[in-house]
C-alpha positions as CSV (number, residue, x, y, z in Angstrom):
1,M,-58.6,-45.2,-71.3
2,K,-57.8,-41.6,-69.8
3,Y,-55.1,-42.6,-67.2
4,I,-52.4,-41.0,-65.4
5,G,-49.0,-42.7,-66.3
6,N,-50.5,-44.7,-69.4
7,K,-48.1,-45.9,-71.4
8,Q,-49.7,-46.5,-74.5
9,R,-47.4,-43.5,-76.5
10,L,-44.3,-44.8,-75.3
11,L,-44.6,-48.5,-75.9
12,D,-42.0,-48.1,-78.3
13,F,-39.9,-46.6,-76.2
14,I,-39.9,-48.6,-73.5
15,D,-39.6,-51.8,-76.6
16,G,-36.5,-49.9,-78.0
17,V,-35.0,-50.2,-74.5
18,V,-35.7,-54.1,-74.1
19,Q,-34.1,-54.3,-77.3
20,S,-31.2,-52.3,-77.4
21,E,-29.9,-53.7,-74.0
22,R,-30.7,-57.1,-75.8
23,L,-33.1,-58.7,-73.2
24,P,-34.6,-62.1,-73.6
25,Q,-37.3,-62.1,-76.4
26,K,-39.4,-64.4,-74.3
27,G,-39.4,-65.9,-71.2
28,T,-41.6,-64.1,-67.9
29,F,-42.2,-60.5,-68.0
30,I,-43.2,-59.3,-64.3
31,D,-45.6,-55.8,-64.6
32,I,-45.9,-55.1,-60.8
33,F,-48.1,-51.8,-61.3
34,T,-49.9,-52.6,-64.3
35,G,-52.7,-50.4,-64.5
36,T,-54.7,-50.6,-68.0
37,T,-52.4,-53.2,-68.8
38,N,-51.1,-51.3,-71.8
39,V,-47.8,-52.6,-71.0
40,A,-48.6,-56.0,-70.5
41,Q,-50.8,-57.0,-72.7
42,H,-48.2,-55.5,-75.1
43,Y,-46.0,-58.0,-73.9
44,K,-48.0,-60.6,-73.6
45,K,-49.0,-60.1,-77.9
46,K,-44.8,-60.7,-77.8
47,G,-45.3,-63.9,-76.4
48,Y,-43.7,-63.6,-73.0
49,K,-45.3,-64.8,-69.7
50,I,-47.2,-62.2,-68.1
51,I,-47.3,-61.5,-64.4
52,S,-49.3,-58.5,-63.4
53,N,-50.1,-56.9,-60.7
54,D,-52.1,-53.9,-59.1
55,F,-54.2,-52.7,-56.1
56,M,-57.4,-51.4,-57.6
57,T,-59.8,-53.5,-58.5
58,Y,-60.5,-51.9,-61.8
59,S,-57.5,-52.8,-63.1
60,Y,-57.8,-56.3,-61.7
61,V,-60.8,-56.4,-63.8
62,F,-58.8,-55.3,-66.7
63,Q,-56.2,-58.2,-66.0
64,Q,-58.4,-60.8,-65.9
65,A,-60.0,-60.1,-69.2
66,Y,-56.9,-59.3,-71.5
67,I,-53.9,-61.1,-69.0
68,K,-55.3,-64.1,-67.8
69,N,-58.3,-64.7,-70.6
70,N,-56.7,-66.5,-74.1
71,Q,-60.1,-66.9,-75.6
72,F,-62.9,-65.5,-76.9
73,P,-65.7,-66.7,-74.3
74,K,-68.4,-68.8,-76.2
75,F,-70.9,-67.7,-73.4
76,N,-72.5,-71.2,-73.4
77,N,-75.0,-71.0,-70.6
78,L,-76.1,-67.7,-70.9
79,L,-77.2,-68.0,-74.6
80,R,-79.5,-70.9,-74.1
81,S,-80.7,-69.0,-71.1
82,K,-84.0,-67.2,-71.2
83,F,-82.3,-63.9,-72.3
84,F,-81.0,-65.3,-75.5
85,N,-82.3,-69.1,-76.6
86,V,-79.6,-69.4,-78.8
87,N,-78.1,-72.5,-79.6
88,P,-74.2,-71.2,-79.5
89,V,-73.4,-74.0,-81.8
90,S,-75.4,-72.1,-84.7
91,L,-72.9,-68.7,-84.2
92,D,-70.5,-68.6,-87.1
93,G,-66.9,-66.5,-85.8
94,K,-65.1,-66.6,-82.6
95,D,-65.8,-63.8,-81.4
96,E,-69.7,-64.0,-82.3
97,P,-71.1,-65.0,-79.1
98,L,-69.3,-62.1,-77.6
99,K,-70.9,-59.5,-80.5
100,V,-74.7,-61.0,-79.6
101,V,-74.2,-60.4,-75.5
102,I,-72.6,-57.1,-76.2
103,D,-75.7,-55.9,-78.7
104,Y,-78.0,-57.0,-76.1
105,L,-76.6,-54.9,-73.5
106,N,-76.3,-51.9,-76.0
107,R,-80.1,-52.5,-76.1
108,L,-80.9,-52.2,-72.7
109,S,-83.4,-49.9,-71.4
110,G,-82.0,-47.6,-68.8
111,K,-82.7,-47.4,-64.7
112,K,-81.8,-45.1,-62.2
113,G,-79.4,-46.5,-60.1
114,F,-76.3,-45.6,-58.2
115,I,-74.6,-44.2,-61.0
116,F,-77.7,-41.9,-61.9
117,Q,-78.2,-41.1,-58.4
118,N,-74.7,-40.0,-57.7
119,Y,-72.9,-38.8,-61.4
120,A,-75.6,-37.0,-63.3
121,P,-77.1,-33.7,-63.3
122,A,-80.8,-35.1,-62.5
123,G,-79.6,-37.5,-59.9
124,K,-79.9,-36.8,-56.2
125,F,-76.5,-35.1,-55.9
126,K,-76.5,-33.4,-59.3
127,R,-73.2,-34.2,-60.5
128,Q,-71.9,-34.4,-63.8
129,F,-69.7,-37.2,-64.6
130,F,-72.3,-38.7,-66.9
131,S,-75.1,-37.1,-68.9
132,N,-78.4,-38.7,-67.5
133,E,-79.2,-40.7,-70.6
134,N,-75.0,-42.5,-70.5
135,A,-75.8,-42.8,-66.1
136,V,-79.2,-44.8,-66.6
137,R,-77.5,-47.0,-69.2
138,I,-74.7,-47.4,-67.5
139,D,-76.6,-48.6,-64.5
140,A,-78.6,-51.1,-66.0
141,T,-75.8,-52.3,-67.8
142,R,-73.6,-52.8,-64.4
143,E,-76.9,-54.6,-62.7
144,Q,-77.5,-56.7,-65.9
145,L,-74.0,-58.2,-65.4
146,D,-74.3,-58.3,-61.6
147,K,-77.7,-60.6,-62.3
148,W,-75.6,-62.7,-65.0
149,Q,-73.1,-63.3,-62.1
150,K,-75.3,-64.1,-59.1
151,E,-77.1,-67.0,-61.2
152,K,-74.2,-68.4,-62.7
153,L,-75.2,-67.7,-66.1
154,V,-71.7,-66.4,-67.1
155,S,-68.0,-67.9,-66.5
156,K,-65.5,-65.9,-64.3
157,S,-63.5,-65.1,-67.4
158,E,-66.9,-64.4,-69.1
159,F,-68.6,-61.3,-66.7
160,Y,-64.5,-59.5,-66.7
161,I,-64.6,-59.6,-70.3
162,L,-68.3,-57.7,-70.3
163,L,-67.2,-55.7,-67.2
164,A,-63.8,-54.2,-68.3
165,S,-65.7,-52.8,-71.8
166,L,-68.3,-51.6,-69.7
167,I,-65.2,-49.7,-67.7
168,D,-63.9,-48.5,-71.2
169,A,-67.4,-47.3,-72.9
170,A,-68.3,-45.7,-69.6
171,D,-64.9,-44.2,-69.7
172,F,-65.4,-42.8,-72.6
173,V,-68.2,-40.7,-72.2
174,A,-67.5,-39.3,-68.5
175,N,-67.3,-35.6,-68.8
176,I,-64.1,-35.6,-66.7
177,S,-60.4,-33.5,-68.5
178,G,-58.5,-36.5,-67.2
179,T,-59.2,-38.0,-63.8
180,Y,-62.4,-38.6,-61.7
181,G,-61.1,-36.1,-59.2
182,A,-63.2,-33.4,-60.9
183,Y,-66.3,-33.3,-63.8
184,L,-66.4,-30.4,-66.3
185,K,-68.7,-28.0,-65.5
186,I,-69.8,-27.7,-69.5
187,W,-70.0,-30.8,-71.7
188,R,-66.9,-32.1,-73.2
189,S,-68.3,-33.6,-76.7
190,M,-66.9,-37.1,-75.9
191,A,-69.6,-37.3,-72.9
192,L,-72.6,-36.7,-75.0
193,K,-72.1,-39.5,-77.4
194,P,-74.0,-42.3,-76.4
195,F,-72.9,-44.7,-73.6
196,T,-71.4,-48.0,-76.2
197,I,-70.2,-51.2,-75.1
198,I,-67.5,-52.2,-78.2
199,I,-65.8,-55.3,-79.0
200,P,-63.0,-55.8,-76.6
201,N,-59.2,-56.2,-78.5
202,L,-58.5,-59.9,-76.7
203,I,-55.0,-61.9,-77.2
204,E,-55.3,-65.6,-77.5
205,N,-52.5,-67.7,-76.7
206,N,-51.2,-70.9,-75.0
207,L,-49.4,-69.7,-72.2
208,T,-50.6,-69.5,-68.5
209,H,-50.2,-66.1,-67.1
210,E,-50.7,-65.0,-63.5
211,V,-52.9,-61.9,-62.3
212,Y,-52.5,-60.1,-58.4
213,K,-54.6,-57.6,-56.8
214,E,-52.2,-57.0,-54.1
215,N,-49.6,-54.5,-52.3
216,S,-46.6,-54.8,-54.8
217,N,-44.2,-54.4,-52.0
218,K,-46.4,-57.9,-50.2
219,I,-46.1,-59.7,-53.4
220,I,-42.7,-58.8,-54.9
221,G,-40.7,-61.1,-53.0
222,N,-42.9,-64.2,-53.8
223,L,-42.6,-63.7,-57.8
224,E,-39.6,-64.6,-60.0
225,G,-39.3,-63.5,-63.6
226,D,-36.9,-62.8,-66.4
227,I,-37.6,-59.1,-66.8
228,L,-39.3,-56.7,-63.6
229,Y,-41.0,-53.8,-65.2
230,I,-41.8,-51.0,-62.5
231,D,-44.1,-48.3,-63.2
232,P,-45.1,-46.6,-59.7
233,P,-46.6,-43.3,-59.5
234,Y,-45.2,-40.8,-59.8
235,N,-46.6,-37.6,-57.6
236,T,-48.6,-37.6,-54.8
237,R,-52.3,-37.9,-56.8
238,Q,-53.7,-41.2,-55.3
239,Y,-55.3,-43.6,-58.4
240,A,-57.9,-44.7,-55.8
241,A,-59.3,-41.0,-55.0
242,N,-58.5,-39.8,-59.3
243,F,-60.2,-42.8,-60.4
244,H,-62.8,-43.7,-57.6
245,I,-66.4,-44.1,-60.2
246,L,-64.0,-46.5,-62.0
247,E,-63.5,-48.5,-59.0
248,T,-67.3,-48.4,-57.9
249,L,-68.0,-49.7,-61.5
250,A,-65.2,-52.6,-60.8
251,C,-66.9,-53.2,-57.5
252,W,-70.5,-52.5,-57.4
253,D,-70.5,-52.3,-53.5
254,N,-72.7,-49.5,-53.0
255,P,-70.4,-47.4,-51.4
256,Q,-71.2,-44.1,-48.8
257,V,-69.8,-41.6,-50.6
258,Y,-69.0,-38.1,-49.9
259,G,-67.7,-34.6,-51.1
260,K,-68.1,-32.7,-54.2
261,T,-67.2,-35.5,-56.3
262,G,-68.8,-38.4,-55.1
263,L,-65.2,-39.8,-53.5
264,R,-65.3,-43.6,-52.4
265,P,-63.7,-44.0,-49.1
266,Y,-60.1,-45.3,-50.0
267,E,-58.0,-44.9,-47.2
268,K,-56.8,-48.8,-47.5
269,Q,-56.1,-48.1,-51.1
270,K,-53.5,-45.1,-50.7
271,S,-49.9,-46.1,-52.6
272,A,-47.2,-45.9,-50.6
273,Y,-45.7,-44.3,-53.5
274,S,-47.7,-41.1,-53.9
275,Q,-46.7,-40.3,-50.1
276,R,-43.3,-38.1,-49.9
277,T,-42.4,-39.7,-46.5
278,K,-42.8,-43.1,-47.3
279,C,-41.9,-43.5,-51.3
280,E,-38.2,-43.6,-51.0
281,E,-38.9,-46.4,-48.2
282,A,-41.0,-48.7,-49.9
283,F,-39.1,-48.1,-53.5
284,A,-35.8,-49.4,-51.9
285,N,-37.9,-52.1,-50.1
286,L,-39.2,-53.7,-53.3
287,I,-36.1,-53.3,-55.2
288,N,-34.3,-55.0,-52.9
289,K,-37.1,-57.9,-52.7
290,A,-37.2,-58.6,-56.3
291,K,-36.3,-61.7,-57.9
292,A,-35.4,-61.0,-62.0
293,D,-32.7,-61.2,-63.8
294,Y,-33.7,-57.4,-65.5
295,I,-34.9,-54.6,-64.2
296,L,-36.8,-52.0,-65.9
297,M,-38.6,-48.5,-64.4
298,S,-40.2,-46.0,-66.1
299,Y,-40.6,-42.6,-64.3
300,N,-40.0,-39.1,-65.1
301,N,-38.2,-35.9,-63.7
302,E,-41.1,-34.5,-62.3
303,G,-41.3,-37.9,-59.7
304,I,-41.4,-37.4,-56.1
305,V,-38.7,-40.1,-55.6
306,P,-35.3,-38.2,-55.6
307,R,-33.3,-38.9,-59.0
308,K,-30.2,-39.6,-56.9
309,F,-32.2,-42.2,-54.8
310,I,-33.1,-44.3,-57.3
311,L,-29.6,-44.6,-59.0
312,D,-28.5,-45.4,-55.7
313,T,-31.1,-47.8,-54.7
314,L,-31.3,-49.7,-58.1
315,G,-27.1,-49.2,-58.4
316,K,-27.1,-51.9,-55.1
317,R,-28.1,-54.7,-57.7
318,G,-26.5,-53.9,-60.8
319,V,-25.0,-51.3,-63.2
320,V,-27.8,-48.9,-63.7
321,K,-28.4,-47.3,-67.0
322,V,-30.8,-44.3,-67.8
323,H,-32.9,-43.7,-71.2
324,T,-34.3,-40.6,-71.7
325,K,-37.1,-39.4,-74.3
326,D,-39.4,-36.2,-74.2
327,Y,-43.0,-36.1,-74.8
328,R,-45.8,-33.9,-74.4
329,R,-47.1,-34.1,-70.9
330,F,-50.2,-36.0,-69.7
331,R,-52.5,-32.7,-68.3
332,T,-55.9,-33.1,-66.1
333,E,-56.3,-29.5,-66.0
334,R,-54.4,-26.3,-67.3
335,D,-52.1,-24.2,-65.5
336,H,-54.2,-21.4,-62.9
337,E,-53.2,-19.8,-59.7
338,N,-53.6,-22.7,-58.0
339,R,-51.9,-25.2,-60.1
340,H,-48.8,-24.8,-61.9
341,Y,-47.0,-27.7,-63.5
342,K,-43.0,-27.9,-62.3
343,V,-41.5,-27.9,-66.1
344,S,-42.7,-24.7,-67.6
345,D,-43.7,-25.8,-71.0
346,D,-45.4,-28.8,-72.2
347,K,-43.0,-31.2,-72.2
348,V,-41.8,-33.7,-69.6
349,Q,-38.8,-36.2,-69.8
350,E,-39.6,-40.0,-69.2
351,L,-36.6,-41.6,-67.8
352,I,-36.3,-45.3,-68.6
353,Y,-33.9,-47.2,-65.6
354,F,-32.3,-50.2,-66.6
355,V,-30.2,-52.9,-64.4
356,K,-28.8,-56.1,-65.2
357,V,-28.9,-57.6,-62.1
358,I,-25.6,-59.0,-60.7
359,K,-26.6,-62.1,-58.5
């Protein structure tokens, strides 16, 4: 998934810090800004109990599908309904019911709905986030999921698994360079591929995981764990604005969108961590209330919270160590007269601050 701050490429680096600092290999792992859930999924696979949180709805969808859920869905009610008329017992393989349902969704005829009208070139506003063909299929699929949910043909877990898969598939064919803050004026090759839902990689285990959609600072004092992983926003770009279409796909609430890019209202979803006047206070508050034996914080050398402030704040909880790694930056656009990155070359330095909390 195209996502600012996605840690998929840095999992080995994070894991290396966990190993070198001899952190517990089991226990409770808290991912308080989970985003796409990549880090949480990684440690779920390793056998940790996961507590994850993010206040964006699309992230909560991913949390429900990949963290809370522990098994492949059976779709007993849906498969016996008029849409399929299939006896689930007749299907072999744990992932076969999911394959049958996804195959049905991939064969749906298109419908000119909210996505088409607002985010396709032949729609009312001529925006080109999605091709016309993909937009109508995204609309048809999302409305089908909504119908199944309202008719109680899918369980909560089944609904979130299908919705997460839809969001991933829509993001794959989006005509963007990295975020939904703008669409491309020419079509990228991936945007012209057909919208196709694929079978998601679900993680099976027997632990009970917790997922939340809350303000991190409000919930942190109620959570306790062995390892607290903190990956806050680094810059002033608000996630609610940059990923507004994914949020609409998650909520399906017919928002009154506005502006060149069809933004949904997001005033109540602004993060203090992306505001220069509020980020330091928010960070200090979070760290002061944290209840964990170890704290790991991902940040980089272009972050808006000053390094000295981070060191001083974390230092109040224990001795701070800093691990660094250079990697290629995530770019949503090239440098131009109105946009220059702080670091002149194509590298950025990822930092992991480590603290063993003194109690």
